[in-house]
N, C-alpha and C positions, 0 to 999 in steps of 0.2 A: 424820762421824767417830763411831765408837762407843767409848765409854769404859766400862770395867767397874771399879767402885770397891768396895772392901771398907769397910763402915761397921760396926765392931764393936759400937757401942752403939745400933744400930737394933733395937728389941725387939719391935715390933708393927706392924700395918698403919697405925696412926695415925702412927707414926714415918715410915713410908714416904710417907704423904701430906704430912707436913711437909717431907721431903726433896724431894719432887716440887715442892711450892710454891716452895721455895728455888731449885731449878734453873730453874724457869719465870720467876723474877724476872730472871735474867740471859739466858735464852733462851726466850722465850714459845713458840717452835715446837719445842722439844725433846721427844723421846719418852723417858719415864722408866719403867723397870720396877724396882721395889724389892721384894726378897724378904727378909723378916725372918728366915726360917729359915736361909738361907745367908749372910745379912748382906751380900749383893751388890746393888749398884745398877747397872743397865745404862742408859746414857744415849746417845741418838742426838742429836748436837748439832753446831752449827757454831762454837760458842764454845770457847775454849781450856780445857784441863784445869785450869789454874791458876784460872781464873775460876769454874769449876764447883766445884772443891774449896773455894775461898774461900766461896762461897755456902752450901755444905753446912756448913762449919765455923761460919759466922755464925749458922746456924740451931741450933747447939748440938751438932752431931754430929762425931765423929772420923772422919777418912778415913785408913785405914791404908795 
């Protein structure tokens, strides 16, 4: 399943790396593409959207 989430407070590539690490804690096989310019994160995962959103939030980012 592909998720596309807007993360308004992702400011730079380091933020993207933090978000990627957070997602990988709940789904180590996930493919994550984070774009700080558009504030969009594309995730290819088998885990529920709720679990992914929770992991990103726990890392300190807002999911819009």
